[in-house]
C-alpha positions as CSV (number, residue, x, y, z in Angstrom):
1,X,-15.7,-1.9,-56.7
2,X,-14.0,-5.1,-55.6
3,X,-11.9,-3.1,-53.1
4,X,-15.0,-1.5,-51.7
5,X,-16.8,-4.8,-51.3
6,X,-13.7,-6.4,-49.7
7,X,-13.3,-3.5,-47.3
8,X,-17.0,-3.8,-46.2
9,X,-16.7,-7.5,-45.6
10,X,-13.5,-7.1,-43.6
11,X,-15.0,-4.3,-41.5
12,X,-18.1,-6.4,-40.8
13,X,-16.1,-9.4,-39.8
14,X,-13.7,-7.3,-37.7
15,X,-16.6,-5.9,-35.7
16,X,-17.7,-9.4,-34.9
17,X,-14.1,-10.3,-33.8
18,X,-13.7,-7.2,-31.7
19,X,-17.1,-7.7,-30.0
20,X,-16.5,-11.3,-29.2
21,X,-12.9,-10.6,-28.0
22,X,-11.5,-13.2,-30.3
23,X,-7.9,-13.3,-31.4
24,X,-6.9,-9.8,-32.3
25,X,-4.2,-11.2,-34.6
26,X,-6.9,-12.0,-37.2
27,X,-7.9,-8.4,-37.2
28,X,-4.3,-7.4,-37.8
29,X,-4.1,-9.7,-40.8
30,X,-7.2,-8.1,-42.3
31,X,-5.6,-4.6,-41.9
32,X,-2.4,-5.8,-43.5
33,X,-4.4,-7.3,-46.5
34,X,-6.1,-3.9,-46.9
35,X,-2.8,-2.2,-47.1
36,X,-1.6,-4.7,-49.7
37,X,-4.6,-4.0,-51.9
38,X,-3.9,-0.3,-51.4
39,X,-7.0,0.4,-49.4
40,X,-5.1,2.6,-46.9
41,X,-8.1,4.3,-45.5
42,X,-9.7,1.0,-44.6
43,X,-6.4,-0.2,-43.1
44,X,-6.2,2.9,-41.0
45,X,-9.7,2.3,-39.6
46,X,-8.9,-1.3,-38.6
47,X,-5.5,-0.3,-37.1
48,X,-7.4,2.3,-35.0
49,X,-9.7,-0.5,-33.8
50,X,-6.8,-2.7,-32.9
51,X,-5.1,0.2,-31.1
52,X,-8.4,0.9,-29.2
53,X,-8.5,-2.7,-28.1
54,X,-5.0,-2.5,-26.6
55,X,-5.7,0.9,-25.1
56,X,-8.8,-0.5,-23.3
57,X,-6.5,-3.2,-21.9
58,X,-4.0,-0.5,-20.8
59,X,-1.4,-2.1,-23.1
60,X,0.1,1.3,-24.0
61,X,3.0,-0.1,-26.0
62,X,0.9,-1.9,-28.6
63,X,-1.8,0.8,-28.5
64,X,0.7,3.5,-29.6
65,X,2.2,1.1,-32.1
66,X,-1.1,0.5,-33.9
67,X,-2.1,4.2,-33.7
68,X,1.1,5.1,-35.5
69,X,0.3,2.4,-38.2
70,X,-3.2,3.9,-38.6
71,X,-1.7,7.4,-39.0
72,X,0.8,6.2,-41.6
73,X,-2.0,4.6,-43.6
74,X,-4.3,7.6,-43.3
75,X,-1.4,9.8,-44.5
76,X,-0.9,7.7,-47.6
77,X,-4.6,7.8,-48.2
78,X,-4.5,11.6,-47.9
79,X,-6.8,11.7,-44.9
80,X,-4.7,14.1,-42.9
81,X,-7.2,14.9,-40.2
82,X,-7.6,11.2,-39.3
83,X,-3.8,10.8,-39.4
84,X,-3.4,13.7,-37.1
85,X,-6.0,12.3,-34.7
86,X,-4.2,8.9,-34.7
87,X,-0.8,10.5,-34.0
88,X,-2.3,12.5,-31.1
89,X,-3.8,9.3,-29.6
90,X,-0.3,7.6,-30.0
91,X,1.1,10.5,-28.1
92,X,-1.5,10.1,-25.4
93,X,-0.4,6.5,-25.0
94,X,3.2,7.6,-24.6
95,X,2.2,10.1,-21.9
96,X,0.5,7.1,-20.1
97,X,4.0,5.5,-20.0
98,X,5.8,8.7,-19.0
99,X,7.6,8.6,-22.4
100,X,7.4,12.4,-22.9
101,X,10.0,12.5,-25.7
102,X,8.1,10.1,-27.8
103,X,4.9,11.8,-27.0
104,X,6.3,15.1,-28.2
105,X,7.3,13.5,-31.5
106,X,3.8,12.2,-32.2
107,X,2.2,15.4,-31.1
108,X,4.3,17.4,-33.5
109,X,3.4,14.9,-36.3
110,X,-0.3,15.5,-35.4
111,X,0.2,19.2,-35.6
112,X,1.9,18.9,-39.0
113,X,-1.0,16.8,-40.4
114,X,-3.6,19.2,-39.0
115,X,-1.9,22.1,-40.7
116,X,-2.0,20.4,-44.1
117,X,-5.7,21.1,-44.2
118,X,-5.6,24.2,-42.0
119,X,-2.4,26.3,-42.2
120,X,-3.6,28.5,-39.3
121,X,-4.1,25.5,-37.0
122,X,-3.2,26.3,-33.3
123,X,-1.0,23.7,-31.8
124,X,-0.5,25.4,-28.4
125,X,-2.1,22.3,-26.7
126,X,1.1,20.4,-27.2
127,X,3.0,22.6,-24.6
128,X,0.2,21.9,-22.1
129,X,0.3,18.2,-22.8
130,X,4.0,18.0,-22.4
131,X,4.0,20.0,-19.2
132,X,1.4,17.6,-17.8
133,X,3.4,14.6,-18.9
134,X,6.5,15.8,-17.1
135,X,4.6,16.7,-14.0
136,X,3.0,13.3,-13.8
137,X,6.4,11.6,-14.5
138,X,8.0,13.6,-11.6
139,X,5.1,12.9,-9.2
140,X,5.1,9.2,-10.1
141,X,8.8,9.0,-9.5
142,X,8.5,10.8,-6.1
143,X,5.7,8.4,-5.1
144,X,7.8,5.4,-5.9
145,X,10.8,6.9,-4.1
146,X,8.8,7.8,-1.1
147,X,7.2,4.4,-0.8
148,X,10.7,2.8,-1.1
149,X,12.0,5.1,1.7
150,X,9.0,4.2,3.8
151,X,9.7,0.5,3.2
152,X,13.4,0.9,4.3
153,X,12.1,2.9,7.4
154,X,9.9,0.1,8.5
155,X,12.5,-2.6,7.9
156,X,15.1,-0.7,9.8
157,X,12.6,-0.1,12.7
158,X,12.1,-3.9,13.0
159,X,15.9,-4.5,12.7
160,X,16.8,-2.0,15.4
161,X,14.0,-3.5,17.6
162,X,15.5,-7.0,17.4
163,X,19.2,-5.8,17.3
164,X,19.0,-4.2,20.7
165,X,16.9,-6.9,22.4
166,X,18.2,-10.2,23.6
167,X,16.6,-12.5,21.1
168,X,18.0,-15.8,19.8
169,X,19.0,-16.2,16.1
170,X,15.9,-18.4,15.6
171,X,13.6,-15.8,16.9
172,X,15.2,-13.1,14.7
173,X,14.9,-15.4,11.7
174,X,11.2,-16.0,12.5
175,X,10.3,-12.3,12.6
176,X,12.3,-11.6,9.5
177,X,10.5,-14.4,7.7
178,X,7.2,-12.7,8.4
179,X,8.3,-9.7,6.3
180,X,9.4,-12.2,3.6
181,X,6.1,-14.0,3.5
182,X,3.7,-11.0,3.8
183,X,4.7,-9.4,0.4
184,X,4.3,-12.8,-1.3
185,X,0.8,-13.2,0.1
186,X,-0.1,-9.6,-0.9
187,X,1.1,-10.2,-4.4
188,X,-1.0,-13.3,-4.6
189,X,-4.0,-11.2,-3.8
190,X,-2.9,-8.6,-6.3
191,X,-2.7,-11.2,-9.0
192,X,-6.4,-12.0,-8.7
193,X,-7.5,-8.4,-8.0
194,X,-7.6,-7.2,-11.7
195,X,-9.5,-3.9,-11.9
196,X,-10.2,-4.0,-8.1
197,X,-6.5,-3.2,-7.6
198,X,-6.9,0.4,-8.6
199,X,-10.0,0.8,-6.4
200,X,-8.0,-0.7,-3.5
201,X,-5.2,1.8,-4.0
202,X,-7.6,4.7,-4.2
203,X,-9.3,3.4,-1.0
204,X,-5.9,3.3,0.8
205,X,-5.1,6.8,-0.3
206,X,-8.5,7.9,0.9
207,X,-7.8,6.4,4.4
208,X,-4.9,8.9,4.9
209,X,-6.5,10.5,7.9
210,X,-7.0,7.0,9.6
211,X,-3.3,6.1,8.9
212,X,-2.2,9.5,10.2
213,X,-4.1,9.0,13.5
214,X,-2.7,5.5,13.8
215,X,0.8,6.8,13.1
216,X,0.3,9.4,15.9
217,X,-0.8,6.6,18.3
218,X,2.2,4.5,17.3
219,X,4.6,7.5,17.8
220,X,3.2,8.1,21.3
221,X,3.4,4.4,22.2
222,X,7.0,4.2,21.0
223,X,7.9,7.3,23.1
224,X,6.2,5.9,26.3
225,X,7.5,2.4,26.0
226,X,11.0,3.8,25.0
227,X,11.2,5.9,28.2
228,X,9.8,3.0,30.2
229,X,12.5,0.6,28.8
230,X,15.3,3.1,29.6
231,X,14.0,3.9,33.1
232,X,13.6,0.2,34.0
233,X,17.2,-0.6,33.1
234,X,18.9,2.6,34.4
235,X,17.1,2.5,37.8
236,X,16.5,-1.2,38.6
237,X,18.6,-3.0,35.9
238,X,15.5,-4.8,34.9
239,X,15.4,-5.9,31.2
240,X,12.0,-5.5,29.6
241,X,13.3,-5.5,26.0
242,X,11.9,-8.9,25.2
243,X,8.4,-7.4,25.6
244,X,8.8,-3.8,24.4
245,X,10.7,-4.9,21.2
246,X,7.4,-6.2,19.8
247,X,6.2,-2.7,19.1
248,X,9.3,-2.2,17.0
249,X,9.6,-5.5,15.3
250,X,6.1,-6.7,14.3
251,X,4.4,-5.1,11.2
252,X,1.8,-2.4,12.0
253,X,-1.1,-1.4,9.7
254,X,0.9,1.5,8.3
255,X,3.8,-0.8,7.4
256,X,1.4,-3.3,5.9
257,X,-0.2,-0.6,3.7
258,X,3.3,0.4,2.6
259,X,4.2,-3.1,1.7
260,X,0.9,-3.5,-0.3
261,X,1.4,-0.2,-2.2
262,X,5.0,-1.1,-3.0
263,X,4.0,-4.5,-4.4
264,X,1.0,-3.0,-6.3
265,X,3.1,-0.2,-7.9
266,X,5.8,-2.7,-9.0
267,X,3.1,-4.9,-10.5
268,X,1.5,-2.0,-12.3
269,X,4.9,-0.8,-13.5
270,X,5.2,-4.2,-15.4
271,X,6.9,-6.5,-12.9
272,X,5.5,-10.0,-12.4
273,X,3.6,-10.6,-9.2
274,X,6.0,-13.3,-8.0
275,X,9.0,-11.2,-8.8
276,X,7.5,-8.1,-7.1
277,X,6.7,-10.2,-3.9
278,X,10.2,-11.7,-3.8
279,X,11.8,-8.3,-4.4
280,X,9.9,-6.5,-1.6
281,X,10.2,-9.5,0.7
282,X,13.9,-9.8,0.0
283,X,14.5,-6.1,0.7
284,X,12.7,-6.4,4.1
285,X,14.3,-9.7,5.0
286,X,17.9,-8.8,4.0
287,X,17.7,-5.4,5.6
288,X,16.5,-6.8,8.9
289,X,19.0,-9.6,8.9
290,X,22.0,-7.4,8.0
291,X,21.2,-4.6,10.4
292,X,20.4,-7.0,13.2
293,X,23.6,-9.0,12.7
294,X,25.7,-5.8,12.7
295,X,24.0,-4.4,15.8
296,X,24.4,-7.7,17.8
297,X,28.2,-7.6,17.2
298,X,28.5,-4.1,18.8
299,X,28.8,-3.3,22.5
300,X,25.8,-1.1,22.5
301,X,23.5,-4.1,21.8
302,X,24.3,-5.4,25.3
303,X,22.4,-2.5,27.0
304,X,18.6,-2.9,26.9
305,X,18.4,0.8,27.5
306,X,19.7,1.4,23.9
307,X,16.5,-0.3,22.7
308,X,14.5,2.4,24.6
309,X,16.6,5.1,23.0
310,X,15.9,3.7,19.5
311,X,12.2,3.5,20.3
312,X,12.3,7.2,21.4
313,X,14.2,8.0,18.2
314,X,11.6,6.3,15.9
315,X,8.8,7.8,18.0
316,X,10.2,11.3,17.3
317,X,10.7,10.3,13.6
318,X,7.0,9.4,13.3
319,X,6.0,12.6,14.9
320,X,8.2,14.6,12.6
321,X,6.8,12.8,9.5
322,X,3.3,13.7,10.6
323,X,4.3,17.3,10.9
324,X,6.3,17.6,7.7
325,X,4.5,15.2,5.4
326,X,1.0,14.6,7.0
327,X,-0.3,11.2,6.3
328,X,-3.8,12.7,6.0
329,X,-3.0,14.8,2.9
330,X,-5.7,14.3,0.1
331,X,-3.3,12.3,-2.1
332,X,-6.3,10.6,-3.7
333,X,-7.1,14.0,-5.4
334,X,-3.8,14.0,-7.2
335,X,-3.6,12.6,-10.7
336,X,-1.0,10.0,-10.1
337,X,-0.3,7.3,-12.7
338,X,2.6,4.9,-12.2
339,X,2.0,2.6,-15.1
340,X,5.1,2.3,-17.3
341,X,7.5,3.7,-14.7
342,X,10.7,1.8,-15.3
343,X,11.5,-0.3,-12.3
344,X,15.2,-0.3,-13.2
345,X,15.3,3.4,-12.5
346,X,14.8,2.8,-8.8
347,X,17.9,0.5,-8.5
348,X,20.6,3.2,-8.7
349,X,18.9,5.4,-6.2
350,X,18.3,2.5,-3.8
351,X,22.0,1.4,-4.1
352,X,23.1,5.0,-3.4
353,X,21.0,5.3,-0.3
354,X,22.2,2.0,1.0
355,X,25.8,2.9,0.3
356,X,25.7,6.3,1.9
357,X,23.9,4.8,5.0
358,X,26.6,2.1,5.3
359,X,29.4,4.6,5.0
360,X,27.8,6.8,7.7
361,X,27.3,3.8,10.0
362,X,30.9,2.6,9.5
363,X,32.3,6.1,10.1
364,X,30.2,6.4,13.3
365,X,31.5,3.1,14.6
366,X,35.1,4.2,13.9
367,X,34.7,7.4,15.8
368,X,33.2,5.5,18.8
369,X,36.0,3.1,18.7
370,X,38.6,5.9,18.6
371,X,37.0,7.7,21.5
372,X,36.9,4.5,23.6
373,X,40.7,4.0,23.1
């Protein structure tokens, strides 16, 4: 009788705490006290409430942790259906983090508990859940990888634009600094966006057609100005690179959207806003400075017509990307979730890409030098 009264009082007080969003730690203490007095069913109920609180806050780690605690208490209490439901919710939290192996473990525990009351229970839903988890994990990784490649593409475009134009070191540093500051400003906006961040991302994905049209316009502009730059230098020896390089160097709406999405995905993946802004800005800044410095030390940088050639190359690249991976695809209809994607997993791939690109560049320069001799 005392246990029942204590449980009722604790549940009533816990409802007040949850509804007023007070310290969830107090609710955890109540659940622990119920376990101590061997009221495992009541402890399971409270642990489920705590897990739901963390789940609503998208804190998947703590949510899965407390769902497991709830399941353990329900198991001791002999309430196998409730234990199975809690294990299943813990597995769902793991799929939200793309931790498919842990999700499978909890789903199998859920099936085992369901079968304790129903030996003929059908657990075929586990295979479907695991297939969806792996598909989402793959899609999320591809999205992150694609955005990273797009970021490198835009930074290299700016670098080649300045590397083949006759700019001073101060002017190059000023343009590179723009790419360093812009991600920091975007991360500052992301830090105060809260729930509006997801709406903004969905809006950007929904504007795929507009970005595709703009990319087409940019591609045509690069081709036209590229041919114009080459023709002016080859026919009249007139250098117009100080004007035409702006189309290559300054950020366009597509590159700004790429920067924003990269920062947003890193923040959602768990990285702090300041660190995300510094990382994205540093990648842009360092890539631009390194490529520009290397290009300016080569003989090809002395010919303004090479800027026109690079503009033609990037114009064709934009056209090719529109044909192969249309920017107007309905990406917003895809069930893409990038929360919990480990940022550290991107580092090896990025280093590999940079290494192979550097090796290819060095080999190309060696071949050119050998031919000239």
